[in-house]
C-alpha positions in Angstrom: -223.6 47.5 4.9 -223.3 45.4 2.2 -221.6 48.1 0.0 -218.6 48.2 3.3 -218.3 44.6 2.7 -217.7 44.6 -1.3 -215.8 47.8 -1.0 -213.6 46.7 1.8 -213.0 43.0 0.0 -212.5 43.9 -3.5 -209.6 46.4 -2.2 -208.0 42.9 0.0 -208.3 41.1 -3.2 -205.7 38.8 -4.0 -207.4 38.3 -8.2 -210.3 39.7 -9.6 -211.6 38.1 -12.8 -214.6 37.5 -15.0 -217.1 35.5 -15.2 -219.3 34.0 -17.8 -222.6 33.1 -16.6 -224.2 30.4 -18.8 -228.2 30.4 -18.7 -227.2 33.9 -17.0 -226.9 32.5 -13.5 -224.1 29.5 -13.8 -220.7 31.2 -13.1 -218.0 29.8 -15.5 -213.7 31.0 -14.5 -211.0 30.4 -16.7 -208.3 28.8 -15.2 -204.8 27.2 -16.0 -203.7 24.0 -15.5 -200.1 22.8 -15.8 -199.4 26.6 -16.7 -201.7 25.8 -20.2 -204.7 27.4 -20.9 -207.1 29.3 -20.3 -209.6 26.5 -20.1 -213.4 27.3 -19.0 -214.2 25.7 -15.6 -217.9 25.6 -13.8 -217.4 27.5 -10.7 -219.3 25.1 -8.3 -219.2 25.2 -4.8 -221.0 22.0 -4.4 -218.3 20.0 -5.4 -215.7 18.3 -3.3 -213.3 18.2 -6.1 -212.1 19.7 -9.5 -212.7 17.6 -12.4 -211.2 17.6 -15.6 -213.0 16.9 -19.4 -211.3 13.6 -20.6 -210.2 15.0 -23.8 -208.5 18.0 -22.0 -206.8 15.7 -19.3 -206.2 13.4 -22.0 -203.8 16.3 -23.9 -202.4 17.6 -20.6 -201.0 14.0 -20.2 -203.0 13.9 -17.0 -202.7 10.1 -15.8 -205.8 8.3 -14.3 -205.0 6.2 -11.1 -207.3 4.8 -8.3 -211.3 5.5 -9.3 -212.8 7.9 -6.6 -216.7 7.7 -5.5 -218.5 10.6 -6.3 -221.9 11.2 -4.8 -224.6 13.3 -6.7 -228.4 14.1 -6.2 -228.8 11.5 -8.7 -226.6 8.9 -7.0 -223.3 7.7 -7.0 -220.7 7.5 -9.7 -217.0 6.3 -10.1 -214.7 8.6 -11.8 -210.8 7.7 -12.5 -208.8 10.3 -10.6 -205.2 11.8 -11.7 -203.4 14.7 -10.2 -203.0 18.3 -11.3 -199.7 19.8 -10.4 -200.5 23.3 -10.7 -204.2 25.3 -11.3 -204.1 28.9 -11.0 -207.2 31.4 -11.4 -206.2 34.9 -12.0 -202.2 34.2 -11.5 -203.0 32.3 -7.5 -201.8 28.9 -8.0 -202.4 26.5 -5.8 -201.3 22.5 -6.4 -200.7 19.5 -6.5 -203.9 18.4 -6.0 -206.3 15.5 -7.2 -208.2 15.7 -10.0 -211.0 13.6 -11.3 -211.4 13.1 -14.7 -215.2 12.4 -16.8 -216.8 13.0 -20.0 -218.8 15.8 -18.4 -221.8 14.7 -20.9 -224.5 16.3 -19.5 -222.7 19.4 -17.9 -221.5 20.2 -22.2 -225.1 19.5 -23.1 -225.0 22.8 -20.9 -222.8 24.6 -22.9 -219.8 22.6 -25.2 -217.3 25.3 -24.1 -217.3 23.6 -20.2 -213.9 21.6 -20.2 -213.8 21.2 -16.3 -215.2 22.0 -12.8 -213.7 23.7 -10.0 -214.8 22.3 -6.8 -213.6 23.4 -3.3 -210.2 21.4 -3.2 -209.0 24.3 -4.8 -211.1 27.3 -3.8 -211.6 26.0 -0.1 -207.6 27.0 0.0 -209.3 31.1 -0.2 -211.8 33.5 0.8 -213.4 34.2 -2.0 -216.1 36.9 -3.4 -218.8 35.6 -6.5 -220.2 38.9 -7.8 -223.3 37.8 -9.7 -224.3 41.2 -10.2 -220.5 42.4 -11.8 -219.8 39.0 -12.9 -216.8 39.0 -10.8 -214.5 36.5 -9.0 -212.3 37.9 -6.4 -210.1 35.5 -4.7 -208.1 36.8 -1.3 -205.0 35.3 -0.2 -205.6 37.0 3.7 -209.4 37.5 4.5 -210.8 40.5 6.3 -209.9 41.7 9.8 -213.3 41.5 11.1 -216.2 39.3 11.2 -218.8 40.5 8.8 -222.0 41.5 11.1 -224.1 39.3 9.0 -222.3 36.6 8.5 -223.4 32.9 8.7 -222.0 30.1 10.4 -221.5 27.1 8.4 -220.5 23.2 8.6 -218.2 21.6 7.2 -219.3 17.7 6.1 -217.9 15.2 4.0 -215.6 18.6 2.1 -219.3 20.3 1.5 -220.2 23.9 3.1 -223.7 22.9 4.9 -225.8 26.5 5.4 -228.5 27.1 7.7 -231.7 27.8 6.4 -234.9 28.8 8.5 -234.9 29.6 12.2 -234.5 26.2 13.3 -232.4 25.4 11.0 -232.5 22.7 7.8 -229.0 22.4 6.3 -228.4 22.7 2.7 -225.3 22.2 0.7 -224.1 26.1 -1.0 -224.0 25.2 -4.6 -222.8 27.7 -7.2 -223.1 24.7 -9.5 -227.3 24.3 -9.1 -229.7 26.1 -11.2 -232.2 26.4 -8.3 -233.6 25.1 -5.5 -233.4 20.9 -4.5 -234.9 19.7 -1.5 -235.3 16.3 -0.3 -238.9 14.7 0.6 -237.7 14.6 4.0 -236.6 17.7 4.5 -239.4 19.6 6.8 -240.0 22.2 5.2 -243.7 23.2 4.1 -243.1 22.0 0.2 -246.0 23.0 -2.1 -246.2 20.2 -4.6 -246.8 20.8 -8.1 -249.5 18.1 -9.6 -248.0 17.8 -12.8 -245.0 19.7 -13.6 -241.5 18.0 -13.7 -237.7 19.8 -14.2 -234.4 18.5 -15.5 -231.5 18.5 -12.6 -228.2 18.1 -14.0 -225.4 16.5 -12.6 -221.6 14.7 -13.4 -223.7 11.5 -12.5 -226.4 12.0 -15.3 -229.2 13.9 -15.4 -233.4 12.9 -14.5 -236.8 14.6 -14.5 -238.3 15.5 -10.6 -241.2 16.7 -9.4 -241.3 20.4 -8.7 -242.7 22.5 -6.2 -242.9 25.6 -4.5 -241.4 26.5 -0.9 -243.6 30.0 0.4 -240.3 31.1 2.1 -237.1 30.9 2.5 -234.2 32.6 4.9 -230.8 32.2 4.4 -229.2 34.7 7.0 -230.6 38.2 6.6 -232.1 37.4 3.1 -235.9 36.7 2.9 -237.0 35.3 -0.8 -240.9 34.6 -1.3 -242.6 31.6 -3.1 -238.9 29.8 -4.6 -239.6 27.3 -6.6 -238.1 23.7 -5.7 -236.7 20.7 -7.0 -238.0 17.7 -5.1 -235.6 14.8 -4.7 -237.1 11.5 -3.3 -235.0 10.7 0.0 -233.9 7.0 -1.0 -232.5 9.2 -3.9 -230.4 11.9 -2.2 -226.9 11.3 -2.1 -226.5 14.5 0.2 -225.0 12.8 3.5 -226.6 15.0 6.5 -227.3 18.2 4.4 -231.2 17.9 3.0 -231.2 19.9 -0.2 -228.9 22.2 -2.1 -229.1 25.9 -2.3 -228.0 27.9 -5.2 -225.7 30.9 -4.9 -227.4 32.6 -7.8 -230.3 33.5 -5.7 -228.1 36.0 -4.0 -226.5 39.3 -5.8 -222.9 38.4 -3.9 -222.0 35.8 -1.9 -219.0 35.8 0.2 -217.3 32.8 1.4 -214.5 32.2 4.3 -212.9 29.0 4.9 -210.6 30.2 7.1 -213.3 31.5 9.5 -216.3 29.3 8.5 -218.9 31.8 7.4 -220.6 33.1 4.6 -222.4 36.0 3.6 -225.5 36.3 2.0 -226.1 39.8 -0.1 -230.1 39.9 -1.5 -230.4 39.5 -5.2 
């Protein structure tokens, strides 16, 4: 059934482009801005906005206008906002669109080659498939005619995709820019906490060391994962709106998102 999904979608793709995987799990895609480039952007379904690194914004003449507030798991941050007249991936154009401008200091520490973040303000204009196994991104100008039988309906909140986890659902942000599962203390899930171990989480608002644990069982659609490492957020620190955490796209072999119909399909890794 999953093979049918992939073959059907790849035939219908408006563009198919390679992904570079940073640390083996964070997808980076080449984009063109104002018909210049290509530039490497982190593909981030957890970001509501596209972000351009400050030095690139300056070289492209992207002006900085009003300041926009950005919420992250580590808190809020105000960033200047400009406008990109055209952003394209694989020859598919969309624009103009607002773009936040940031030095992306924390992201650059992961990989200096990353010059921006491609967010849902651009991605949400298309159906798309992130293929972690083959390291490809397929983008569809028109989605498939039939809804896949294993599709999972999501809800859109504050411009973020929230997917249900478990039978009594807990809602998590679908985040291809997250390196691991992140849950707030108030999620209601039975997290087995580690006594001493800490891990570092990185966002556009900075980085921080947080407590860790394990989740005995996680169910996303028909996919069941066992003994999953978790980074734990204090409820007061989580700037996640109505979500209880972040679900990383890298947990799956392939991830299909249909903003037109409001569903995702998870393929097990």
